[in-house]
C-alpha positions as CSV (number, residue, x, y, z in Angstrom):
1,X,0.0,0.0,0.0
2,X,2.8,2.4,0.9
3,X,4.6,1.7,-2.4
4,X,1.4,2.4,-4.3
5,X,0.9,5.7,-2.5
6,X,4.5,6.7,-3.3
7,X,4.1,5.8,-6.9
8,X,0.8,7.7,-7.0
9,X,2.4,10.8,-5.5
10,X,5.3,10.7,-8.0
11,X,2.8,10.3,-10.9
12,X,0.7,13.2,-9.8
13,X,3.8,15.3,-9.3
14,X,4.7,14.7,-13.0
15,X,1.2,15.7,-14.1
16,X,1.1,19.0,-12.2
17,X,2.3,21.9,-14.4
18,X,5.2,24.0,-13.4
19,X,4.1,26.8,-11.1
20,X,1.0,24.9,-10.0
21,X,1.9,25.1,-6.4
22,X,0.9,28.3,-4.6
23,X,3.0,30.4,-2.3
24,X,1.6,33.0,0.2
25,X,1.5,36.6,-0.9
26,X,1.1,39.2,1.9
27,X,-0.1,42.8,1.3
28,X,2.3,45.7,1.8
29,X,0.7,49.2,1.9
30,X,3.3,51.0,3.9
31,X,5.5,52.4,1.1
32,X,5.1,55.3,-1.2
33,X,6.4,55.8,-4.8
34,X,8.1,59.0,-6.1
35,X,8.2,59.6,-9.8
36,X,10.6,62.1,-11.4
37,X,9.0,63.9,-14.3
38,X,10.9,65.3,-17.3
39,X,11.0,68.8,-15.7
40,X,12.5,67.3,-12.5
41,X,9.3,67.8,-10.5
42,X,8.4,65.0,-8.2
43,X,5.1,63.2,-7.7
44,X,4.7,61.1,-4.5
45,X,1.9,58.6,-4.7
46,X,0.6,55.7,-2.6
47,X,2.2,52.4,-3.4
48,X,0.9,48.8,-2.7
49,X,2.7,45.5,-3.4
50,X,2.5,41.9,-2.4
51,X,5.4,40.5,-0.4
52,X,6.4,37.0,-1.5
53,X,9.4,35.3,0.1
54,X,10.6,38.6,1.5
55,X,10.5,40.4,-1.9
56,X,7.9,42.9,-3.1
57,X,6.1,42.2,-6.3
58,X,4.3,45.0,-8.2
59,X,1.3,44.7,-10.4
60,X,2.2,45.2,-14.1
61,X,-1.0,47.1,-14.9
62,X,-0.6,49.3,-11.9
63,X,2.9,50.3,-13.1
64,X,1.3,51.2,-16.5
65,X,-0.9,53.6,-14.7
66,X,2.0,55.2,-12.8
67,X,4.1,55.5,-15.9
68,X,1.4,56.8,-18.3
69,X,2.5,60.5,-18.2
70,X,6.2,59.8,-18.4
71,X,8.7,59.3,-21.3
72,X,8.6,55.6,-20.5
73,X,4.9,55.1,-20.8
74,X,3.7,51.7,-22.1
75,X,0.5,49.8,-23.0
76,X,-0.4,46.3,-21.8
77,X,-2.6,43.9,-23.8
78,X,-3.4,40.2,-23.1
79,X,-3.9,37.8,-26.0
80,X,-6.0,35.0,-24.7
81,X,-5.4,32.8,-27.8
82,X,-1.7,32.8,-27.2
83,X,-1.9,33.1,-23.4
84,X,0.6,36.0,-23.7
85,X,1.0,39.5,-22.4
86,X,2.2,42.1,-24.9
87,X,3.8,45.4,-23.7
88,X,4.2,48.2,-26.2
89,X,6.6,50.9,-25.1
90,X,6.0,54.6,-25.9
91,X,2.2,54.2,-26.0
92,X,-0.5,55.5,-23.7
93,X,-1.9,52.9,-21.4
94,X,-5.3,52.1,-23.0
95,X,-6.9,51.0,-19.7
96,X,-5.6,54.0,-17.7
97,X,-7.4,54.5,-14.4
98,X,-6.1,57.1,-12.0
99,X,-8.1,55.6,-9.1
100,X,-6.2,52.4,-9.5
101,X,-3.1,54.1,-8.0
102,X,-4.7,54.9,-4.7
103,X,-6.3,51.5,-4.1
104,X,-4.8,49.5,-1.2
105,X,-4.7,45.7,-1.2
106,X,-5.8,43.6,1.8
107,X,-5.6,40.0,2.9
108,X,-3.1,37.2,2.1
109,X,-3.5,35.7,-1.4
110,X,-2.2,32.5,-3.2
111,X,0.4,33.3,-5.8
112,X,1.4,31.0,-8.6
113,X,4.5,31.5,-10.8
114,X,3.2,33.0,-14.0
115,X,3.1,30.7,-17.0
116,X,2.2,33.4,-19.5
117,X,4.7,34.5,-22.1
118,X,5.7,38.2,-21.8
119,X,6.6,40.2,-24.9
120,X,8.1,43.7,-25.0
121,X,7.7,45.3,-28.4
122,X,7.1,41.8,-29.9
123,X,10.3,40.4,-28.4
124,X,9.8,37.7,-25.8
125,X,11.6,38.3,-22.5
126,X,12.3,36.0,-19.6
127,X,11.2,37.5,-16.3
128,X,10.1,35.8,-13.1
129,X,6.7,36.8,-11.9
130,X,3.6,35.6,-10.1
131,X,-0.1,35.5,-11.0
132,X,-2.4,36.7,-8.2
133,X,-6.1,36.5,-9.0
134,X,-5.5,36.8,-12.7
135,X,-3.0,39.7,-12.6
136,X,0.8,39.5,-13.2
137,X,3.2,40.8,-10.5
138,X,6.9,41.3,-11.0
139,X,9.8,42.8,-9.0
140,X,10.0,46.5,-9.8
141,X,13.8,46.4,-10.4
142,X,13.2,43.6,-13.0
143,X,10.6,45.7,-14.7
144,X,13.0,48.7,-14.6
145,X,15.6,46.6,-16.4
146,X,13.2,45.4,-19.0
147,X,11.5,48.8,-19.7
148,X,14.8,50.7,-19.2
149,X,14.1,53.2,-16.3
150,X,15.9,53.8,-13.1
151,X,14.6,52.3,-9.8
152,X,16.0,53.2,-6.4
153,X,14.8,53.0,-2.8
154,X,15.0,55.4,0.1
155,X,15.2,53.2,3.3
156,X,14.6,56.2,5.7
157,X,11.3,57.2,4.1
158,X,10.2,53.8,2.8
159,X,9.9,55.4,-0.7
160,X,10.5,53.8,-4.1
161,X,12.0,56.2,-6.5
162,X,11.4,55.9,-10.3
163,X,13.3,58.2,-12.7
164,X,12.0,57.4,-16.2
165,X,14.5,60.0,-17.6
166,X,17.5,57.8,-16.7
167,X,18.0,54.4,-18.3
168,X,18.5,51.4,-16.0
169,X,21.9,50.7,-17.7
170,X,23.2,54.2,-16.9
171,X,21.9,54.1,-13.4
172,X,23.7,50.8,-12.8
173,X,26.9,52.2,-14.3
174,X,26.7,55.3,-12.1
175,X,26.0,53.1,-9.0
176,X,29.0,50.9,-9.8
177,X,31.2,54.0,-10.2
178,X,29.9,55.4,-6.9
179,X,30.5,52.1,-5.1
180,X,34.1,52.0,-6.5
181,X,34.7,55.5,-5.2
182,X,33.2,54.7,-1.8
183,X,35.5,51.6,-1.6
184,X,38.5,53.8,-2.3
185,X,37.5,56.3,0.3
186,X,36.9,53.6,2.8
187,X,40.4,52.2,2.2
188,X,41.9,55.6,2.8
189,X,39.9,56.8,5.8
190,X,37.9,54.2,7.7
191,X,35.5,54.9,10.6
192,X,36.6,53.6,13.9
193,X,34.8,52.2,17.0
194,X,36.4,53.3,20.2
195,X,37.4,50.5,22.5
196,X,35.0,51.6,25.2
197,X,32.0,51.1,22.8
198,X,31.9,47.3,23.3
199,X,28.4,46.5,22.0
200,X,27.5,48.3,18.7
201,X,24.9,48.1,16.0
202,X,25.7,49.2,12.4
203,X,22.6,49.5,10.2
204,X,22.5,48.2,6.7
205,X,23.9,50.6,4.0
206,X,23.6,50.8,0.3
207,X,27.4,50.6,0.1
208,X,30.0,48.3,1.7
209,X,31.3,49.5,5.1
210,X,34.8,49.1,6.5
211,X,35.4,50.0,10.2
212,X,38.5,49.9,12.4
213,X,37.9,48.0,15.6
214,X,39.6,46.2,18.4
215,X,39.6,42.4,18.3
216,X,36.2,40.9,19.1
217,X,33.2,39.4,17.3
218,X,31.2,40.4,14.2
219,X,27.6,39.3,13.7
220,X,26.2,40.0,10.2
221,X,22.4,40.4,9.8
222,X,20.4,40.4,6.5
223,X,16.6,40.7,6.4
224,X,16.7,40.7,10.2
225,X,18.3,37.2,10.4
226,X,21.8,36.5,11.5
227,X,23.8,35.2,8.5
228,X,27.3,35.1,9.9
229,X,29.1,35.1,13.3
230,X,32.8,35.3,13.4
231,X,35.8,36.6,15.2
232,X,37.4,39.8,13.9
233,X,40.8,41.5,14.5
234,X,41.6,45.1,13.7
235,X,38.9,45.9,11.1
236,X,35.5,44.6,9.9
237,X,34.1,44.7,6.4
238,X,30.3,44.7,6.1
239,X,28.7,44.0,2.7
240,X,26.1,46.4,1.3
241,X,22.5,45.7,2.4
242,X,23.8,44.0,5.6
243,X,23.5,45.2,9.1
244,X,26.0,44.2,11.8
245,X,26.6,43.9,15.5
246,X,30.2,44.4,16.7
247,X,31.2,43.2,20.2
248,X,34.5,44.0,21.9
249,X,34.3,40.8,23.9
250,X,37.4,41.5,26.0
251,X,35.7,44.5,27.5
252,X,32.1,43.2,27.4
253,X,32.6,39.8,29.0
254,X,33.4,41.3,32.5
255,X,30.5,43.8,32.3
256,X,27.3,43.0,34.2
257,X,24.3,43.2,31.9
258,X,20.7,41.9,32.1
259,X,20.0,38.8,30.0
260,X,16.5,37.4,30.4
261,X,15.9,39.2,33.8
262,X,19.3,37.9,35.2
263,X,22.2,40.1,36.0
264,X,25.0,38.2,34.3
265,X,28.1,38.5,32.1
266,X,28.1,37.8,28.4
267,X,29.4,34.2,28.2
268,X,30.8,32.2,25.3
269,X,28.0,29.7,25.8
270,X,25.4,32.4,25.4
271,X,27.1,33.7,22.2
272,X,27.2,30.2,20.7
273,X,23.6,29.6,21.6
274,X,22.1,32.9,20.3
275,X,24.5,34.6,17.9
276,X,24.2,32.0,15.2
277,X,22.8,31.6,11.7
278,X,19.0,32.1,11.2
279,X,18.4,33.6,14.7
280,X,15.8,36.4,14.0
281,X,16.5,39.9,15.3
282,X,13.2,41.7,15.4
283,X,14.1,44.7,17.5
284,X,17.1,46.7,18.5
285,X,17.1,50.0,20.5
286,X,20.4,51.9,20.4
287,X,22.1,55.2,21.0
288,X,24.0,57.0,18.2
289,X,27.7,57.0,19.1
290,X,28.6,60.3,17.4
291,X,27.4,62.7,14.7
292,X,29.9,61.6,12.1
293,X,29.1,58.0,11.4
294,X,26.2,55.5,11.3
295,X,27.0,53.5,14.4
296,X,25.1,53.0,17.6
297,X,25.6,51.6,21.0
298,X,23.0,48.8,21.7
299,X,21.0,49.5,24.8
300,X,18.4,46.8,24.3
301,X,17.8,44.0,21.8
302,X,15.8,40.8,21.3
303,X,16.8,37.6,19.7
304,X,14.4,34.9,18.5
305,X,15.1,31.2,17.8
306,X,12.4,30.4,15.2
307,X,13.2,26.7,15.4
308,X,11.8,26.6,19.0
309,X,8.2,27.2,20.1
310,X,8.6,28.1,23.7
311,X,11.4,29.9,25.6
312,X,12.5,31.0,22.1
313,X,13.0,34.7,22.8
314,X,16.1,36.2,24.6
315,X,16.2,39.8,25.9
316,X,19.4,41.8,26.5
317,X,19.6,45.1,28.4
318,X,23.0,46.8,28.1
319,X,22.3,49.5,30.7
320,X,22.2,49.9,34.5
321,X,19.0,48.9,36.2
322,X,17.9,52.4,36.9
323,X,17.9,53.3,33.1
324,X,16.0,50.3,31.9
325,X,12.4,51.6,32.5
326,X,13.2,54.7,30.5
327,X,14.7,52.7,27.7
328,X,11.6,50.5,27.5
329,X,8.9,53.0,28.1
330,X,10.3,56.5,27.9
331,X,10.5,58.9,25.0
332,X,14.3,59.4,24.8
333,X,15.1,61.2,21.5
334,X,18.7,59.9,21.7
335,X,17.5,56.3,21.3
336,X,16.7,54.9,17.8
337,X,14.5,51.8,17.1
338,X,15.6,49.3,14.5
339,X,12.7,46.9,13.6
340,X,12.2,44.0,11.4
341,X,9.9,44.4,8.3
342,X,6.2,44.3,9.2
343,X,5.3,41.9,6.4
344,X,8.1,39.6,7.4
345,X,6.9,39.5,11.0
346,X,3.2,39.0,9.9
347,X,4.3,36.1,7.7
348,X,5.9,34.5,10.8
349,X,2.9,35.3,12.9
350,X,0.6,33.4,10.5
351,X,2.8,30.3,11.2
352,X,2.4,30.8,14.9
353,X,5.9,32.1,15.5
354,X,6.3,34.1,18.7
355,X,8.8,37.0,18.5
356,X,8.3,38.6,21.9
357,X,6.5,41.8,22.8
358,X,8.5,44.9,22.0
359,X,8.4,44.8,18.2
360,X,4.6,44.9,18.3
361,X,4.6,48.1,20.4
362,X,7.5,49.7,18.5
363,X,5.8,49.4,15.1
364,X,2.6,51.3,15.8
365,X,-0.1,51.0,13.1
366,X,-1.2,54.3,11.6
367,X,-4.9,53.8,10.8
368,X,-7.9,51.6,11.7
369,X,-7.3,48.8,9.1
370,X,-3.6,48.6,10.0
371,X,-4.6,48.3,13.7
372,X,-6.9,45.4,12.9
373,X,-4.2,43.6,11.0
374,X,-1.7,44.2,13.8
375,X,-4.1,42.9,16.4
376,X,-4.9,39.8,14.4
377,X,-1.3,38.9,13.6
378,X,-0.3,39.3,17.3
379,X,-3.0,36.9,18.3
380,X,-1.8,34.4,15.6
381,X,1.8,34.7,16.7
382,X,1.0,33.1,20.1
383,X,-0.8,30.1,18.7
384,X,0.0,27.1,20.9
385,X,0.4,29.1,24.1
386,X,-1.5,27.5,27.0
387,X,-4.7,28.8,28.5
388,X,-2.7,29.6,31.6
389,X,-0.5,32.0,29.6
390,X,-3.4,33.5,27.6
391,X,-7.0,32.8,28.6
392,X,-9.7,34.0,26.1
393,X,-10.0,37.5,27.5
394,X,-6.2,37.8,28.0
395,X,-5.6,37.0,24.4
396,X,-8.1,39.5,23.0
397,X,-7.0,42.2,25.5
398,X,-3.2,41.8,24.7
399,X,-3.8,41.7,21.0
400,X,-6.0,44.8,21.1
401,X,-3.4,46.6,23.3
402,X,-0.4,46.1,21.0
403,X,-2.6,47.5,18.2
404,X,-3.5,50.6,20.2
405,X,-7.2,49.7,20.8
406,X,-8.4,50.7,24.3
407,X,-10.7,47.9,25.2
408,X,-8.9,46.5,28.3
409,X,-9.8,44.6,30.3
410,X,-11.5,42.5,27.6
411,X,-13.4,40.3,30.1
412,X,-16.3,38.6,28.4
413,X,-18.7,39.7,31.1
414,X,-17.6,43.4,31.0
415,X,-16.7,44.2,27.4
416,X,-20.2,44.7,26.1
417,X,-20.4,47.8,28.4
418,X,-17.2,49.3,27.0
419,X,-17.6,52.6,25.2
420,X,-15.0,51.5,22.7
421,X,-17.1,48.6,21.2
422,X,-20.5,48.5,19.7
423,X,-22.8,45.6,19.0
424,X,-23.5,44.8,15.3
425,X,-25.8,42.3,13.6
426,X,-24.1,38.9,13.4
427,X,-24.7,39.0,9.6
428,X,-22.4,42.0,9.3
429,X,-19.5,40.2,11.0
430,X,-16.1,41.1,9.4
431,X,-12.4,40.5,10.0
432,X,-11.3,42.0,13.3
433,X,-14.7,41.9,15.0
434,X,-15.2,40.1,18.3
435,X,-17.6,37.3,19.1
436,X,-18.6,37.4,22.8
437,X,-20.7,35.1,25.0
438,X,-21.0,37.1,28.2
439,X,-19.4,35.5,31.2
440,X,-18.3,32.5,29.1
441,X,-16.0,33.1,26.1
442,X,-14.7,35.8,23.7
443,X,-12.9,35.3,20.4
444,X,-11.5,37.3,17.5
445,X,-12.9,36.8,14.0
446,X,-10.4,36.3,11.2
447,X,-12.9,36.1,8.3
448,X,-13.6,33.1,6.0
449,X,-15.4,31.3,8.8
450,X,-12.4,31.3,11.2
451,X,-11.6,32.7,14.6
452,X,-8.5,32.9,16.8
453,X,-9.3,32.1,20.4
454,X,-7.9,30.5,23.6
455,X,-9.7,27.5,25.1
456,X,-8.7,25.5,28.3
457,X,-7.6,22.2,26.7
458,X,-5.6,23.5,23.7
459,X,-4.7,27.1,24.5
460,X,-4.5,29.6,21.7
461,X,-5.7,28.2,18.4
462,X,-7.4,28.9,15.1
463,X,-10.8,27.3,14.8
464,X,-14.1,27.4,12.9
465,X,-16.4,30.2,13.9
466,X,-19.3,29.5,16.3
467,X,-22.2,32.0,16.4
468,X,-24.9,30.4,18.4
469,X,-25.3,32.3,21.7
470,X,-22.7,34.9,20.7
471,X,-23.0,38.7,20.1
472,X,-20.9,40.4,17.5
473,X,-18.9,43.4,18.6
474,X,-17.0,45.9,16.5
475,X,-14.1,47.7,18.0
476,X,-14.3,51.5,17.6
477,X,-11.2,53.6,16.9
478,X,-11.3,56.4,19.4
């Protein structure tokens, strides 16, 4: 029987077309796009993408809308008989819709690698993309290469920059020239980290970084995950797009710090256990060392072992006990937060991956819909936690709190009297609403007939919705 099932699985695998398997696509509405017009005026517009495997994919027809009034405008047509998409450069987009540019996207979707052929001016091109609900999505830089316009990104403002007046080839040449000049400058005059700065964070840069240091350890971080941990001598070289932690271990090992609520020294055993590949770094709070470089002294950080379910988060305070409350809860302008990408964390949350608390509070949502998603994803991130850790009211209350909703305490026998919720018809139930049976149980509605809740036997879980005996409550944003 087992042999038959194996053969059947292999046979079905051969029958399935390439790209038949779906991957998850998460919405990203947090960026904006800046387009440089021929007269050098700038237009800044909303910008929505889907995040797939930590990369943002942009809808082809949306790009046609954005580019319609530029020198790199293009039209898009689909030929059903050939199952092919035809892009014609230099032409107005025939389906232009200005409102399309301000639409946001919501909810995770299934994405399949596109099987359609893509032609630019009747020449077939090879470009990796995904089909989501009948529309093709591609990486913006790939589209810039194909359609020959410059694409850049401003990390500080989360802004994509498109300059249709500069070709992608020229932009790459200029960037390579600049990188070469930066490398020469770095070789001549490197920044230095003083020996008394023993625990430092260096954010990712668009250029390689070389820093003079004392002997110690270098931890490289890409996409908020540790990718390398090694000893260093008198200098460190950090690749572009990579953040780093530098530790002068000779100084640091004898310093008393707080690790997981214990006043201890940084040990080799701790380093080997937590500063290793694939450890997730969701949150760092640090103080700028000086005004001339991009280096910071770490005051607080969190490390997450995604391979473990429980006791998988470690907290480090590099500050005296009397300063820790201010670091955690104060409004010190000298401290800077470095946080993991929201879509990346939401993707982990959906898999029930706990990443601790502080990231959720440090990445405050800006509007009602973002608050709803923040609340839901926090609740999903603690799937599997016991009822003792989160009972039903504790789960809803904690999730609402990190999102900025003031409904605490969310006790099922009290919440219906809260001024910050209102009862709605059960038929109007939507994502983010609460289902409450007074004095008995409360749960958070996810949509599609599912809830996230905590129950005595299994703790926090996703389950099918139950409506009998329940009232539907909508949280108000006040």
